[in-house]
Rosetta silent file (secondary structure, phi, psi, omega in degrees, C-alpha in Angstrom):
SEQUENCE: MARPDTISMNRRWRLPAAVGLCALVAFASRETALAAIGRTLVCAERAPSGDVILLDNFDYDYGLFRRGAELQRAGLASRVLVPATTSDEKDAAAAAREVANAFARLAGLARWDFIPVEQMEPISLNTAYKVRDFILGEHISSVTLLSPGFRSRRSELIYRSVLGENGITMACLPVFGATTPETWAGTWHGVQDVALQFMKLQYYRFWVMPFLRQ
SCORE:     score description
SCORE:     0.000 S_00000001
   1 L     0.000  132.505 -177.517    3.525  -63.579   -0.045 S_00000001
   2 L   -68.258  142.299  178.172    6.032  -60.670   -0.332 S_00000001
   3 L   -71.734  148.213 -179.024    9.582  -61.389    0.609 S_00000001
   4 H   -57.200  -38.916 -178.716   10.941  -59.617    3.768 S_00000001
   5 H   -68.119  -29.868  177.258   13.667  -57.804    1.821 S_00000001
   6 H   -69.650  -42.074  177.573   11.035  -56.452   -0.607 S_00000001
   7 H   -62.480  -42.396  179.228    8.885  -55.153    2.274 S_00000001
   8 H   -63.045  -40.652  179.592   11.915  -53.496    3.859 S_00000001
   9 H   -66.102  -39.888  179.313   12.852  -51.804    0.585 S_00000001
  10 H   -62.811  -39.497  179.200    9.321  -50.518    0.116 S_00000001
  11 H   -66.113  -37.755 -179.336    9.367  -48.991    3.587 S_00000001
  12 H   -64.564  -27.704 -177.490   12.710  -47.307    2.934 S_00000001
  13 H   -88.584   -9.701 -176.916   11.253  -45.567   -0.101 S_00000001
  14 H   -65.222  -46.815 -178.160    8.130  -44.283    1.620 S_00000001
  15 H   -64.829  -49.727  177.044    9.751  -41.276    3.338 S_00000001
  16 H   -59.523  -36.798 -179.974   11.725  -40.042    0.284 S_00000001
  17 H   -66.652  -40.383  179.034    8.621  -40.527   -1.858 S_00000001
  18 H   -65.543  -43.411  177.954    6.482  -38.536    0.602 S_00000001
  19 H   -62.311  -43.522  179.151    9.077  -35.758    0.796 S_00000001
  20 H   -63.073  -39.514  178.411    9.334  -35.654   -2.979 S_00000001
  21 H   -65.326  -42.083  178.176    5.559  -35.498   -3.345 S_00000001
  22 H   -62.522  -42.418  178.963    5.339  -32.635   -0.849 S_00000001
  23 H   -63.143  -39.544  179.331    8.105  -30.782   -2.687 S_00000001
  24 H   -64.356  -43.460  178.913    6.312  -31.311   -5.990 S_00000001
  25 H   -63.642  -43.902  179.626    3.031  -29.972   -4.576 S_00000001
  26 H   -62.162  -41.410  179.879    4.830  -26.972   -3.044 S_00000001
  27 H   -64.271  -41.683 -177.661    6.611  -26.246   -6.334 S_00000001
  28 H   -68.212  -30.122 -176.161    3.374  -26.497   -8.271 S_00000001
  29 L  -103.419    9.673 -174.740    1.539  -24.152   -5.885 S_00000001
  30 H   -61.704  -37.159 -178.718    4.387  -21.690   -5.238 S_00000001
  31 H   -65.337  -39.036  177.812    2.883  -18.990   -7.439 S_00000001
  32 H   -65.519  -41.568 -179.683   -0.406  -19.150   -5.540 S_00000001
  33 H   -66.452  -42.835 -179.674    1.418  -18.984   -2.197 S_00000001
  34 H   -65.754  -38.977  177.707    3.606  -16.054   -3.268 S_00000001
  35 H   -64.307  -37.966  179.043    0.585  -14.174   -4.589 S_00000001
  36 H   -64.582  -38.504  176.859   -1.180  -14.740   -1.266 S_00000001
  37 H   -61.838  -45.919  179.176    1.813  -13.259    0.580 S_00000001
  38 H   -61.307  -38.283 -177.578    1.700  -10.183   -1.651 S_00000001
  39 H   -70.205  -20.046  177.238   -2.016   -9.730   -1.112 S_00000001
  40 L   -66.188  -16.346 -179.059   -1.580   -9.546    2.676 S_00000001
  41 L   -97.819   -1.168 -173.436   -0.014   -6.114    2.085 S_00000001
  42 L  -103.163  136.123 -179.313   -2.831   -4.819   -0.124 S_00000001
  43 L   -67.797  158.150  177.268   -5.814   -2.913    1.239 S_00000001
  44 L   -72.267  107.287 -175.669   -9.333   -4.246    0.843 S_00000001
  45 L   -70.484  132.501  178.671  -10.410   -2.590   -2.388 S_00000001
  46 L  -128.482  162.887  179.307  -13.839   -0.996   -2.308 S_00000001
  47 L   -59.348  128.241 -178.060  -15.902    0.915   -4.792 S_00000001
  48 L   -64.551  130.372  175.879  -14.464    4.439   -4.984 S_00000001
  49 L  -159.191  132.666 -179.440  -16.654    7.042   -3.387 S_00000001
  50 L   172.755  159.666  175.905  -15.731   10.279   -1.690 S_00000001
  51 L   -70.857  -32.101 -178.955  -15.821   14.033   -1.671 S_00000001
  52 E  -138.302  161.437  172.317  -12.108   14.104   -2.494 S_00000001
  53 E  -103.897  129.316  179.909   -9.365   11.815   -3.770 S_00000001
  54 E  -110.815  122.503  177.497   -6.364   11.522   -1.450 S_00000001
  55 E   -90.408  128.293  177.253   -3.004   10.503   -2.889 S_00000001
  56 L   -82.381   72.144 -165.101   -0.766    8.508   -0.558 S_00000001
  57 L   -95.407   87.182  177.807    2.151   10.501   -1.908 S_00000001
  58 L  -108.339  -36.559 -176.923    5.366    9.562   -0.117 S_00000001
  59 L  -110.663   19.264 -178.974    7.673    8.480   -2.912 S_00000001
  60 L    50.379   57.623  179.505    6.263   10.746   -5.623 S_00000001
  61 L   -82.923  109.967 -176.781    4.684    7.808   -7.423 S_00000001
  62 H   -62.123  -29.232  179.461    3.446    9.164  -10.740 S_00000001
  63 H   -58.172  -32.454  177.457    1.024    6.254  -11.057 S_00000001
  64 H   -65.504  -42.418 -179.840   -1.023    7.713   -8.199 S_00000001
  65 H   -65.265  -42.915  179.679   -1.390   11.029  -10.016 S_00000001
  66 H   -63.298  -44.119  179.000   -2.354    9.294  -13.255 S_00000001
  67 H   -67.231  -37.782  177.069   -4.970    7.137  -11.519 S_00000001
  68 H   -61.650  -39.926  178.624   -6.286   10.157   -9.637 S_00000001
  69 H   -66.506  -37.741  178.573   -6.734   12.027  -12.907 S_00000001
  70 H   -62.853  -44.527  179.738   -8.602    9.055  -14.403 S_00000001
  71 H   -68.332  -34.951  178.678  -11.022    8.963  -11.476 S_00000001
  72 H   -65.496  -43.034  178.585  -11.407   12.722  -11.586 S_00000001
  73 H   -67.209  -27.939  178.685  -12.303   12.620  -15.274 S_00000001
  74 L   -78.417   -2.796  176.425  -14.770    9.816  -14.520 S_00000001
  75 L    89.031   14.724 -178.819  -16.568   12.212  -12.178 S_00000001
  76 L   -66.391  -49.043 -178.775  -15.613   10.587   -8.870 S_00000001
  77 L  -155.407  148.060 -178.139  -14.427   13.806   -7.212 S_00000001
  78 L   -84.712  -23.249 -176.051  -13.500   17.275   -8.345 S_00000001
  79 E  -113.520  146.232  175.163  -10.628   17.713   -5.869 S_00000001
  80 E  -125.395  128.488  177.905   -7.447   15.744   -5.309 S_00000001
  81 E   -95.591  130.356 -176.629   -5.384   16.134   -2.125 S_00000001
  82 E  -124.326   88.412  174.054   -1.622   15.829   -2.559 S_00000001
  83 E   -74.290  146.871  177.668    0.327   15.669    0.724 S_00000001
  84 E  -148.664  131.475  179.368    4.104   15.902    0.422 S_00000001
  85 E   -72.784  137.179  179.460    6.768   15.759    3.109 S_00000001
  86 E  -126.992  176.515  178.061    8.978   18.831    3.295 S_00000001
  87 L  -123.974 -179.479  178.809   11.895   19.951    5.411 S_00000001
  88 L   -72.820  -16.706 -179.147   12.883   23.139    7.226 S_00000001
  89 L   -75.234  128.326 -176.299   15.010   24.127    4.250 S_00000001
  90 H   -60.428  -42.818 -178.307   13.172   26.620    2.096 S_00000001
  91 H   -65.549  -38.771 -179.656   14.595   25.257   -1.166 S_00000001
  92 H   -66.655  -39.843  178.384   13.663   21.660   -0.285 S_00000001
  93 H   -64.442  -42.235  178.931   10.097   22.650    0.534 S_00000001
  94 H   -65.443  -38.094  179.267    9.787   24.542   -2.743 S_00000001
  95 H   -64.939  -42.048  178.926   11.226   21.566   -4.647 S_00000001
  96 H   -59.576  -43.062  179.117    8.694   19.183   -3.051 S_00000001
  97 H   -64.916  -42.278 -177.632    5.860   21.459   -4.113 S_00000001
  98 H   -66.427  -39.696  178.504    7.203   21.814   -7.660 S_00000001
  99 H   -63.548  -46.962  179.506    7.616   18.053   -8.143 S_00000001
 100 H   -61.785  -42.840  179.654    4.070   17.387   -6.925 S_00000001
 101 H   -65.933  -37.925  178.723    2.670   20.165   -9.107 S_00000001
 102 H   -64.592  -43.680  177.498    4.611   18.906  -12.145 S_00000001
 103 H   -62.369  -41.782 -179.241    3.236   15.379  -11.687 S_00000001
 104 H   -63.079  -43.778  179.830   -0.283   16.770  -11.245 S_00000001
 105 H   -67.009  -42.777 -178.532   -0.075   18.831  -14.428 S_00000001
 106 H   -64.645  -37.909  179.776    1.470   15.987  -16.436 S_00000001
 107 H   -73.662  -20.434  179.792   -1.219   13.546  -15.275 S_00000001
 108 L    90.946   27.512  175.846   -3.929   16.032  -16.199 S_00000001
 109 L   -65.256  135.484 -178.797   -5.423   16.714  -12.775 S_00000001
 110 L   -82.001  -35.037 -179.290   -8.070   19.409  -13.064 S_00000001
 111 L  -152.254  131.804  178.758   -7.859   20.557   -9.455 S_00000001
 112 E  -146.365  153.723  177.658   -5.571   19.630   -6.626 S_00000001
 113 E  -118.634  123.762  178.804   -4.613   20.875   -3.173 S_00000001
 114 E   -86.640  127.154  179.925   -1.017   20.604   -2.015 S_00000001
 115 E  -116.677  103.281  179.031   -0.666   19.758    1.697 S_00000001
 116 E   -71.174  135.259 -177.439    2.858   20.336    3.069 S_00000001
 117 E  -129.575  127.612  177.983    3.765   17.858    5.802 S_00000001
 118 E   -68.662  143.236 -178.444    6.776   18.078    8.097 S_00000001
 119 L   -84.115   85.623 -176.555    9.042   15.034    8.052 S_00000001
 120 L  -129.075  129.011 -178.114    8.585   13.949   11.662 S_00000001
 121 L   -70.109  145.074  -10.998    8.586   10.356   12.927 S_00000001
 122 L   -72.902  122.976 -167.351    6.455    8.354   12.680 S_00000001
 123 H   -60.756  -46.784 -176.532    6.088    9.999    9.300 S_00000001
 124 H   -63.287  -40.977 -179.956    3.033    8.155    7.993 S_00000001
 125 H   -67.874  -44.690  179.880    1.032    8.738   11.168 S_00000001
 126 H   -66.896  -31.466  173.804    1.944   12.413   11.419 S_00000001
 127 H   -64.560  -41.207  178.724    1.067   12.857    7.758 S_00000001
 128 H   -62.290  -38.749  177.160   -2.358   11.365    8.473 S_00000001
 129 H   -62.793  -43.014 -179.663   -2.867   13.879   11.300 S_00000001
 130 H   -63.875  -43.207  177.878   -1.967   16.758    8.986 S_00000001
 131 H   -63.596  -41.710  177.721   -4.342   15.481    6.304 S_00000001
 132 H   -57.614  -45.313 -179.432   -7.074   15.040    8.928 S_00000001
 133 H   -61.812  -40.435  178.631   -6.706   18.659   10.049 S_00000001
 134 H   -64.689  -46.322 -178.185   -6.983   19.860    6.457 S_00000001
 135 H   -61.758  -42.889  179.108  -10.034   17.671    5.780 S_00000001
 136 H   -65.003  -38.642  178.902  -11.804   18.841    8.919 S_00000001
 137 H   -66.370  -26.869  179.587  -11.073   22.463    8.037 S_00000001
 138 L   -94.885    1.121  179.106  -12.625   21.930    4.596 S_00000001
 139 L    58.916   43.177  178.039  -15.670   20.098    6.040 S_00000001
 140 L   -90.810  135.367 -175.209  -14.978   17.000    3.948 S_00000001
 141 L  -110.708  -13.867 -178.697  -16.873   13.881    5.036 S_00000001
 142 E  -148.756  147.200 -172.630  -15.589   11.119    2.750 S_00000001
 143 E  -137.836  142.116  167.996  -12.294   10.260    1.065 S_00000001
 144 E  -108.710  115.933 -177.446  -11.026    7.853   -1.574 S_00000001
 145 E   -92.303  124.071  171.807   -7.423    6.926   -0.783 S_00000001
 146 E  -103.010  120.589 -174.172   -5.114    5.977   -3.643 S_00000001
 147 E  -134.000  144.266  174.381   -2.082    4.157   -2.290 S_00000001
 148 E   -53.637  136.402 -169.780    0.843    2.210   -3.811 S_00000001
 149 H   -43.464  -57.571 -173.951   -0.206   -1.443   -3.855 S_00000001
 150 H   -79.514   -9.056  174.975    2.112   -3.009   -1.292 S_00000001
 151 H   -93.728  -16.400 -165.146    1.938    0.002    0.992 S_00000001
 152 H   -64.256  -33.490  179.621   -1.851    0.240    0.857 S_00000001
 153 H   -64.659  -40.810  179.248   -2.723   -2.085    3.778 S_00000001
 154 H   -66.468  -44.467 -179.750   -0.576   -0.004    6.137 S_00000001
 155 H   -64.756  -38.689  177.009   -1.983    3.276    4.853 S_00000001
 156 H   -61.176  -43.371  178.387   -5.528    1.962    5.149 S_00000001
 157 H   -57.709  -45.952 -176.512   -4.832    0.979    8.767 S_00000001
 158 H   -69.917  -53.994 -174.552   -3.513    4.455    9.600 S_00000001
 159 H   -68.504  -36.814 -179.892   -6.022    6.618    7.739 S_00000001
 160 H   -64.534  -34.748  178.597   -9.065    4.550    8.667 S_00000001
 161 H   -72.420  -49.541 -175.424   -8.140    4.927   12.332 S_00000001
 162 H   -69.051  -43.867 -178.617   -7.245    8.636   12.231 S_00000001
 163 H   -79.553  -35.741 -176.230  -10.075    9.741    9.954 S_00000001
 164 H   -62.684  -35.301 -179.317  -12.658    7.295   11.233 S_00000001
 165 L   -70.914   -9.076  175.715  -12.578    8.633   14.768 S_00000001
 166 L  -107.742   14.284  176.310  -13.637   11.987   13.318 S_00000001
 167 L    77.649   15.182 -179.732  -16.572   10.514   11.399 S_00000001
 168 L   -95.553  123.413 -179.996  -14.823   10.625    8.011 S_00000001
 169 E   -86.025  154.486 -175.305  -15.483    7.594    5.820 S_00000001
 170 E  -145.392  137.670  169.436  -12.792    6.189    3.543 S_00000001
 171 E  -113.404  145.746 -177.601  -12.455    3.839    0.596 S_00000001
 172 E  -118.029  132.087  175.852   -9.030    2.488   -0.373 S_00000001
 173 E  -123.303  116.169  176.379   -7.844    1.735   -3.893 S_00000001
 174 E   -74.853  142.945  179.223   -4.414    0.075   -4.358 S_00000001
 175 E  -121.250  122.139 -178.467   -2.410    1.276   -7.348 S_00000001
 176 L  -110.838  149.662  171.234    0.136   -1.067   -8.919 S_00000001
 177 L  -100.659 -129.452 -179.405    2.875   -0.503  -11.444 S_00000001
 178 L   -73.166  -26.530 -176.900    4.828   -3.310  -13.082 S_00000001
 179 L   -97.088  126.355 -177.491    5.074   -5.276   -9.819 S_00000001
 180 L  -128.628  173.480  176.379    1.906   -6.977   -8.574 S_00000001
 181 L   -57.436  -25.660 -179.351    1.046   -9.675   -6.016 S_00000001
 182 L   -85.284  -17.787 -172.551    1.445  -12.212   -8.812 S_00000001
 183 L  -121.125   -3.720 -170.222    4.848  -10.997  -10.042 S_00000001
 184 H   -60.287  -32.450 -176.343    6.733   -9.514   -7.046 S_00000001
 185 H   -76.878   -3.976 -177.114    8.940  -12.563   -6.455 S_00000001
 186 H   -81.319  -12.845 -179.722   10.304  -12.402   -9.991 S_00000001
 187 L  -135.319  154.628  177.844   12.726   -9.537   -9.302 S_00000001
 188 H   -64.279  -37.930  178.951   15.031   -8.548   -6.477 S_00000001
 189 H   -61.758  -40.009  178.588   13.392   -5.127   -6.334 S_00000001
 190 H   -65.079  -43.185  177.930    9.997   -6.778   -5.876 S_00000001
 191 H   -62.390  -43.699  179.865   11.273   -9.042   -3.092 S_00000001
 192 H   -62.143  -43.485 -178.530   12.921   -6.068   -1.387 S_00000001
 193 H   -64.865  -46.117 -179.587    9.755   -3.972   -1.613 S_00000001
 194 H   -64.020  -43.465  179.697    7.494   -6.706   -0.222 S_00000001
 195 H   -62.156  -43.749 -179.349    9.901   -7.508    2.625 S_00000001
 196 H   -65.711  -44.868 -179.238   10.218   -3.827    3.569 S_00000001
 197 H   -67.576  -32.909  177.110    6.484   -3.168    3.428 S_00000001
 198 H   -64.055  -45.462 -179.745    5.777   -6.285    5.478 S_00000001
 199 H   -65.362  -40.663  179.448    8.115   -5.119    8.259 S_00000001
 200 H   -66.529  -36.701  177.996    6.676   -1.597    8.224 S_00000001
 201 H   -61.799  -43.918  179.935    3.129   -2.961    8.388 S_00000001
 202 H   -67.137  -37.370  178.572    3.967   -4.961   11.515 S_00000001
 203 H   -60.166  -45.897  179.852    5.736   -1.950   13.050 S_00000001
 204 H   -73.461  -37.358 -177.212    2.661    0.211   12.626 S_00000001
 205 H   -67.128  -41.847 -171.283    0.201   -2.530   13.529 S_00000001
 206 H  -106.183   -8.920 -179.716    1.852   -3.635   16.765 S_00000001
 207 H  -126.691  -58.285 -173.963    3.763   -0.558   17.950 S_00000001
 208 H   -63.514  -54.411 -174.984    2.843    2.770   16.375 S_00000001
 209 H   -69.148  -38.419  178.009   -0.944    2.512   16.361 S_00000001
 210 H   -73.899  -30.981 -168.773   -1.360    0.923   19.822 S_00000001
 211 H  -118.683  -21.211 -174.711    1.249    3.052   21.640 S_00000001
 212 L  -109.925    4.451  176.895    2.143    6.216   19.698 S_00000001
 213 L   -65.328  143.289  176.617   -1.307    7.485   18.760 S_00000001
 214 L   -78.876    0.000    0.000   -2.078   10.981   20.055 S_00000001
């Protein structure tokens, strides 16, 4: 029969042992959990199909242009749409166009259409309206959206709503650089990007799209 002091000691160690085991499990699975957090910001990737390729071009991400050129060469679509925010200043508008055109030429795009977009809040939603007007004017019925990885869920939400109500179908392809859902927590820049995109996604999901839609 166990002595009372032995039973008491065993009980005292149960809670620390349980806490330690939980911490060990959490540590061992942290990479899976962090990757899952990153993936909540990524659009549901579907097979690319569309009359045109649309670049989600807000930060002049060259990776989007390069991926667009790859899909264009693979025969996905002959045209690539490149929206870019401009300002009322003539020089700034010209600079935006030149940067986009330089990226397009460097990536090897065969054909692209530059869509100037005024910088008016909420910027992403108003950009989607401008793109919609262009697409409707060109009688385009389907689009493949290329979007920066951690921004892509928000862009998919916006474009699918704005384009979908006009009968335009859309596929979304996330484009990643060095930072991915598996690696974002390894750098401060990655943590900052994920945190910012998470907050913006909630802003658009719970405020902009329900209340500020035209």
